[in-house]
Structure formats: C-alpha cells, structure tokens
C-alpha positions in Angstrom: -38.3 15.9 -6.5 -37.9 12.4 -5.2 -35.1 11.9 -7.7 -33.2 14.8 -6.2 -33.7 13.4 -2.7 -32.5 9.9 -3.7 -29.5 11.3 -5.5 -28.6 13.5 -2.5 -29.0 10.6 -0.1 -26.9 8.3 -2.3 -24.1 10.9 -2.6 -24.1 11.6 1.2 -23.9 7.8 1.9 -20.9 7.6 -0.5 -19.2 10.4 1.4 -19.8 8.7 4.7 -18.5 5.4 3.3 -15.4 7.1 1.9 -14.7 8.5 5.4 -15.1 5.1 6.9 -12.6 3.6 4.4 -10.1 6.4 5.0 -10.4 5.9 8.8 -9.9 2.2 8.5 -6.4 2.9 7.1 -5.5 4.9 10.2 -3.6 3.0 12.8 -5.2 2.8 16.2 -2.7 0.5 17.9 -4.9 -2.5 17.1 -4.1 -4.9 14.3 -6.3 -4.7 11.2 -5.6 -5.8 7.6 -6.6 -2.4 6.3 -3.2 -1.1 7.7 -1.5 -2.8 4.8 -4.0 -1.8 2.1 -1.8 0.8 0.4 1.3 -1.5 0.1 2.2 -2.8 -3.4 4.6 -5.6 -4.2 6.6 -6.4 -7.3 5.0 -9.7 -8.3 7.0 -11.0 -11.2 7.4 -7.6 -12.8 3.9 -6.4 -12.0 3.2 -4.0 -9.2 0.4 -5.7 -7.3 -1.5 -4.9 -4.0 -0.3 -7.0 -1.1 -3.7 -8.7 -0.6 -3.5 -10.1 -4.1 -0.3 -12.1 -3.6 -1.2 -13.8 -0.3 -3.6 -14.2 2.6 -3.5 -11.4 5.2 -5.0 -12.2 8.6 -5.2 -10.8 12.1 -3.6 -13.2 14.7 -4.3 -11.1 17.7 -4.9 -7.4 18.7 -1.2 -6.6 18.0 -0.1 -9.0 15.3 -0.9 -9.5 11.6 0.1 -12.6 9.6 0.8 -12.8 5.9 0.9 -16.1 4.1 1.9 -15.8 0.4 0.4 -18.0 -2.2 3.8 -18.4 -3.8 6.5 -19.0 -1.1 9.1 -17.1 -3.1 7.1 -13.9 -2.4 8.0 -13.8 1.3 11.2 -11.7 0.8 9.6 -9.2 -1.7 6.6 -8.7 0.6 8.9 -8.2 3.6 10.9 -5.7 1.7 7.7 -3.9 0.5 6.4 -3.5 4.1 9.7 -2.2 5.3 10.0 0.3 2.3 6.4 1.5 3.0 7.9 3.2 6.0 4.8 2.7 8.2 6.8 1.6 11.3 6.3 -2.2 10.9 9.1 -4.7 11.1 7.9 -8.1 9.7 9.4 -11.3 11.1 9.9 -14.1 8.6 10.0 -17.8 9.3 10.8 -18.6 5.6 7.2 -19.3 4.5 5.1 -16.7 6.4 5.4 -13.2 7.8 4.3 -12.1 11.3 3.9 -8.3 11.5 3.9 -7.0 15.0 1.9 -3.7 15.4 3.9 -1.5 17.8 2.0 0.5 20.3 1.5 4.2 19.6 3.1 6.9 21.7 1.0 9.8 23.1 2.4 12.3 20.5 1.5 10.1 17.6 -1.9 9.4 19.0 -2.6 13.2 19.1 -1.4 13.6 15.5 -3.7 10.8 14.4 -6.7 12.4 16.2 -6.0 15.7 14.3 -5.9 13.7 11.0 -9.2 12.0 11.9 -10.8 15.4 12.7 -9.5 16.8 9.4 -11.1 13.8 7.5 -14.3 14.4 9.4 -14.4 18.1 8.5 -13.8 17.3 4.9 -16.7 14.9 4.9 -19.0 17.4 6.6 -18.1 20.0 3.9 -18.8 17.4 1.2 -22.3 16.6 2.8 -23.1 20.4 2.9 -22.0 20.8 -0.7 -24.4 18.0 -1.6 -27.2 19.8 0.3 -26.4 23.0 -1.6 -26.5 21.1 -5.0 -29.8 19.5 -4.1 -31.3 22.8 -3.0 -30.1 24.5 -6.2 -31.7 21.8 -8.3 -35.0 22.1 -6.4 -35.0 25.9 -6.9 -34.4 25.4 -10.6 -37.4 23.0 -10.7 -39.5 25.7 -8.9 -38.3 28.3 -11.3 -39.3 26.1 -14.2 -42.7 25.7 -12.7 -42.3 21.9 -12.1 -42.9 22.3 -8.3 -44.8 24.8 -6.2 -43.4 27.1 -3.5 -44.8 24.9 -0.8 -43.3 21.8 -2.4 -40.0 23.6 -2.6 -40.1 24.5 1.1 -41.0 20.9 2.1 -38.3 19.5 -0.1 -35.7 21.9 1.3 -36.7 20.8 4.8 -36.3 17.2 3.9 -32.8 17.9 2.4 -31.9 19.7 5.6 -33.0 16.7 7.7 -31.0 14.4 5.6 -28.0 16.6 5.9 -28.4 16.8 9.7 -28.6 13.0 9.9 -25.5 12.5 7.9 -23.5 15.2 9.8 -24.5 13.3 13.0 -23.3 10.0 11.5 -20.0 11.6 10.6 -19.6 13.0 14.1 -20.4 9.6 15.6 -17.8 7.8 13.3 -15.2 10.5 14.2 -15.8 10.2 18.0 -15.6 6.4 17.8 -12.3 6.5 15.9 -10.8 9.1 18.3 -11.8 7.0 21.3 -10.2 3.9 19.5 -6.9 5.9 18.9 -6.6 7.3 22.4 -7.3 4.0 24.0 -4.1 2.6 25.4 
C-alpha cells in the first residue's frame, strides 16, 4: 500500500515538474535563458544545443547575452536564433551576442495565457490519471485479499488528498505564470 502511495506521489511530482519546465520556455516579456533552450546550432557538422557551445546569461530584465567558447560560433549562433523564428534579433559585436527581448503586445499575451491554461489542464488530467491508476492498483490488492476494505478506503482517501494537493500546486503555478505574462 505504501509502495502505491510513493509511486503515485513520485509520478504526480514528475507531472508538476514537467509543467514547470514547459512554462519556463514560455516568454513572459522578461529575459530568461530558458527562452533559448530549444535552439540548436550547427557546431562543426553536429547539431548541438545552444547552451553547449557557449555561455548564456541574463544581462537585465530585457536582455540576454551569449558568449561562445569558440569565437567563430558567433555567426552560426546568430543565424540559428534568427531561424528559430521566436521574434529575437541578436546584436553581434564580433565576439558576443546581445539578444534584446521585445515586449509582448496584448494579443500575444492573451494567446500565451491560453497556452499556459492548456498546459495546466493537461497536467491536471495527468494527475487525475495517476490517481485512477493508484486506486485501481489498490482495488486489485483488495481483491487479492492483500488489504482489507477499511485499508482500501483509507488508502483511497490518502490518494485523493495527494491528488488535491497536486491539483492545487498546478493551479498555483498556472496563476503565477499568468500574472507574470500579463504584467506589463
């Protein structure tokens, strides 16, 4: 019974962590290195993530800086950022790139909030599916006479409490991200 609870909690935590990592990639008007996570660069014939060819840092709330480890990578990285079509126009000084993060317009902010809500709903569904799996497993143990009816009821209550906690955490993460996006 404890094994089922630990497994359910671990899986719910992973779902929540997955949501957080997805939301980190969504632009909120503030500079964060996660905005460039999906960009890959041709590094001497090998397609490589941008963070493996140089140092990416946040200069201020609206600017990122990229310093390649190999100075010849400035132009390919610049090209990769432009081709990613994420609305960034890097500025090169020959050895580094400065990437200004343009402010979001109202329409784009609303689209991003819809996307955030969609991710949130997908995570809530995942958490509920984990609850269903845990309850099915507990019922099977009860059917196999490994746990009593009272233990089954207690365990289902614990699974429900765990589910409620994770749904609340998902809602909190979503609210925080929506606020961050709508902040001008």
